[in-house]
C-alpha positions in Angstrom: 15.2 9.9 -15.9 16.9 12.8 -18.0 20.7 13.4 -17.2 20.1 16.6 -15.4 17.6 14.9 -12.8 18.8 14.5 -9.4 20.2 10.9 -8.6 18.0 9.3 -5.9 19.3 9.8 -2.2 20.6 6.7 -0.2 17.9 4.9 1.7 17.6 5.6 5.5 16.8 2.7 7.7 15.0 3.3 11.1 13.3 1.4 14.1 10.8 3.8 15.4 9.1 2.8 18.8 5.6 3.6 19.2 3.3 2.2 21.3 5.6 0.2 22.8 6.4 -1.5 19.6 9.0 -1.0 17.4 8.2 -0.5 13.4 11.2 -0.6 10.7 10.6 2.5 8.8 12.7 3.0 5.4 13.1 6.6 4.2 14.3 7.7 0.8 15.0 11.3 1.2 14.3 13.7 -1.3 17.3 14.8 -3.4 18.1 17.9 -5.8 17.3 21.4 -5.8 13.8 21.4 -6.5 13.0 19.1 -3.5 9.5 18.9 -2.5 8.2 20.0 0.8 5.4 17.1 1.5 6.8 13.7 1.9 4.8 10.6 0.3 3.7 7.8 2.8 3.5 4.3 1.3 1.2 1.8 3.0 1.9 -1.6 1.7 -0.4 -4.9 1.1 -0.8 -7.6 3.5 2.2 -9.9 4.1 4.7 -7.8 2.0 7.5 -5.9 3.4 8.7 -2.7 2.0 11.0 -3.9 -0.5 8.3 -5.3 -2.6 7.6 -1.5 -3.3 11.2 -1.1 -4.6 10.1 -0.9 -8.3 7.7 1.8 -7.3 10.0 3.9 -5.3 12.8 3.3 -8.2 10.3 5.0 -10.3 8.9 7.7 -8.7 11.1 11.2 -9.1 14.0 11.7 -6.6 13.0 15.2 -5.8 10.1 13.3 -3.7 10.8 12.1 -0.1 9.4 8.6 0.0 8.7 6.9 3.6 7.8 2.9 3.8 7.5 1.0 6.9 6.9 -2.7 7.9 3.7 -3.6 9.9 4.2 -5.5 13.0 5.4 -9.2 12.5 6.3 -8.2 8.5 9.7 -7.8 7.0 12.0 -6.1 9.5 9.1 -5.2 12.2 9.2 -7.4 15.4 6.3 -9.9 15.5 3.4 -8.5 17.6 2.3 -9.8 20.9 -1.5 -9.4 20.3 -3.9 -8.7 17.6 -4.6 -5.0 16.8 -7.2 -3.1 14.7 -6.8 -1.0 11.7 -7.7 1.9 14.0 -5.0 1.4 16.1 -2.6 0.9 13.2 -3.5 4.3 12.0 -2.9 5.9 15.1 0.6 4.3 15.2 1.6 5.6 11.8 0.6 9.0 12.6 2.9 8.5 15.5 5.6 7.6 13.2 5.0 10.7 11.2 5.4 12.8 14.3 8.9 10.9 15.4 9.9 11.8 11.9 9.4 15.6 12.2 6.4 15.4 9.8 3.2 17.1 10.3 1.7 16.6 6.9 2.0 13.8 4.2 0.8 12.6 1.0 -0.4 9.1 1.5 -0.6 6.2 -1.0 -2.3 2.8 0.2 -1.9 -0.1 -2.0 -4.3 -2.9 -1.2 -4.4 -3.8 2.6 -2.5 -0.7 2.9 -5.2 1.2 0.9 -7.7 0.5 3.9 -5.1 1.6 6.6 -4.5 4.7 4.3 -8.4 5.5 4.3 -8.7 5.2 8.3 -5.7 7.5 8.5 -7.5 9.9 6.1 -10.6 9.5 8.2 -9.0 10.0 11.9 -6.1 12.1 11.0 -7.4 14.3 8.4 -5.2 17.5 9.1 -2.0 15.3 8.5 -3.0 13.7 5.0 -2.7 16.4 2.2 -3.5 13.9 -1.1 -4.9 10.5 -0.9 -3.9 7.5 -3.4 -5.4 4.6 -3.4 -4.5 1.6 -5.6 -6.4 -1.8 -5.7 -8.3 -1.4 -2.6 -11.8 -0.9 -1.3 -13.9 0.0 1.4 -13.6 -3.2 3.8 -16.2 -5.3 5.2 -19.0 -3.6 2.9 -17.3 -4.0 -0.3 -17.7 -6.1 -3.5 -16.3 -9.0 -2.6 -13.5 -11.5 -4.4 -15.0 -14.6 -5.5 -14.9 -17.7 -2.5 -12.0 -19.3 -4.4 -10.0 -16.2 -4.4 -11.0 -15.4 -0.7 -9.7 -19.2 0.4 -6.2 -18.5 -1.0 -5.8 -14.8 0.5 -6.6 -16.6 4.2 -3.2 -17.9 3.9 0.3 -16.5 3.7 1.5 -19.4 1.8 1.7 -17.0 -1.5 4.4 -14.8 0.2 6.3 -18.2 1.4 6.3 -20.7 -1.3 7.1 -19.5 -5.0 5.7 -22.6 -6.3 2.5 -22.1 -4.7 2.1 -18.6 -5.9 3.0 -19.9 -9.5 0.1 -22.2 -9.1 -2.3 -19.7 -8.0 -1.3 -16.1 -9.4 -3.1 -16.1 -12.8 -6.7 -16.9 -10.7 -6.1 -14.5 -8.2 -4.4 -11.5 -9.5 -5.3 -11.4 -12.8 -4.0 -8.9 -15.4 -0.5 -9.7 -17.2 -0.2 -12.6 -14.5 -2.7 -14.5 -16.5 -0.1 -15.1 -19.2 3.1 -14.8 -16.9 2.0 -16.2 -13.7 5.8 -17.0 -12.9 6.7 -13.1 -12.4 4.3 -13.0 -9.2 6.7 -14.8 -6.9 9.6 -12.2 -7.8 7.3 -9.3 -7.2 6.1 -10.4 -4.0 9.3 -11.5 -2.7 7.9 -15.0 -2.2 10.1 -17.5 -0.4 12.9 -14.6 0.8 11.1 -14.6 4.1 10.2 -17.3 6.3 9.4 -15.4 9.8 6.6 -16.2 12.3 3.3 -16.3 10.6 1.1 -14.3 13.0 2.2 -11.0 11.4 0.1 -12.2 8.4 -2.9 -13.3 10.6 -2.9 -10.4 12.7 -3.1 -8.0 9.3 -6.1 -10.2 8.6 -7.9 -9.9 12.2 -7.2 -6.1 12.0 -9.6 -5.5 9.2 -12.4 -7.4 11.4 -15.5 -5.6 11.0 -14.0 -2.6 9.8 -15.4 -0.7 6.8 -14.9 3.0 5.6 -18.1 3.0 4.0 -20.3 5.4 5.9 -17.3 7.3 6.7 -15.7 8.3 3.3 -17.6 11.6 3.0 -15.1 12.7 6.1 -12.3 12.3 3.9 -11.5 16.0 2.9 -8.1 14.9 0.7 -8.0 15.2 -3.1 -8.0 11.6 -3.7 -6.7 9.5 -6.8 -8.5 6.2 -7.1 -6.3 3.8 -9.3 -8.2 0.5 -9.9 -7.7 -2.5 -12.8 -9.8 -3.5 -14.8 -9.0 -7.3 -14.4 -8.3 -7.5 -10.4 -10.0 -10.9 -8.8 -8.9 -9.5 -5.3 -10.7 -6.0 -5.8 -13.4 -6.3 -8.3 -13.9 -3.1 -10.4 -17.1 -1.8 -8.6 -14.9 -1.2 -5.4 -13.5 2.0 -7.2 -16.9 3.3 -7.9 -17.9 3.2 -4.3 -15.0 5.1 -3.3 -15.4 7.4 -5.7 -19.1 8.3 -4.9 -18.2 8.2 -1.0 -15.2 10.6 -1.5 -16.2 14.0 -2.7 -12.8 15.4 -3.9 -11.8 11.9 -5.7 -11.3 10.9 -9.4 -10.9 7.3 -10.8 -8.0 6.3 -12.8 -8.6 2.7 -14.5 -6.0 0.5 -16.2 -5.9 -2.6 -17.9 -4.6 -4.7 -15.7 -4.5 -6.9 -12.5 -4.1 -6.8 -8.8 -0.1 -6.5 -8.9 0.4 -4.6 -12.0 1.9 -1.6 -10.1 4.6 -3.8 -8.9 5.3 -5.5 -12.4 5.1 -2.3 -14.5 5.6 0.6 -12.1 6.6 3.2 -14.6 3.2 4.2 -15.8 1.9 4.3 -12.4 4.5 6.4 -11.1 3.8 8.8 -13.6 -0.2 9.3 -13.2 0.7 9.3 -9.3 3.7 12.0 -9.7 1.0 14.2 -12.0 -1.9 13.9 -9.5 0.6 15.0 -6.5 2.5 17.8 -8.4 -1.2 19.4 -9.5 
């Protein structure tokens, strides 16, 4: 960032009540004379609180209004009383935008959040200007991870135990973590949160039977699909499936794994900024 670039605005935290549940929302307002009118909504991966995306937010320009939230039972959002479906969550996210006075937003979804972002773009088309899908797929009808990787993903232990994530990182995340698995625990904030586990399990249950595949043509937003060439969780064929289904989409591939955007955010931020500004 050059010396004349605006400084990022301080973060604002809100507890937003939607559907009888409170969601923790973190917002970094746009700063500077050229502040953009369309905010960017970030939807995070499974089990991860908003602060996991801090490196990406810091790398994005200060003139961009950025909104994040913790799903029920994750980070600062209270544990859910009962399971929910992804379509319910997308509806609640739309309500959060309404309560913040936002009619239209750009939406970026990472991993689990990428599926939520797709549901939002399908069910709330007028509210999504541009869509960015990072390391994600179309849900139940996707190219699956290997059984060994899936077995690890069914447990929240990788978000709870730094020694455990060190042991499995190279196999399930790929990319640079094949050589430096110790970086995964820091990127995920493993060990820093030990709240109720049902938030994680309910996020898994939210995907039960959900797939965007037959509905991808309903996504009308310009879409950037960002996919790693060494992502064991979301094999590379999923980006091709999304690209074929979403008419106004293109794929940007990077030589890395599932968590590369968190580990080295600058090139991702530059690509995302170019797309949003184009």
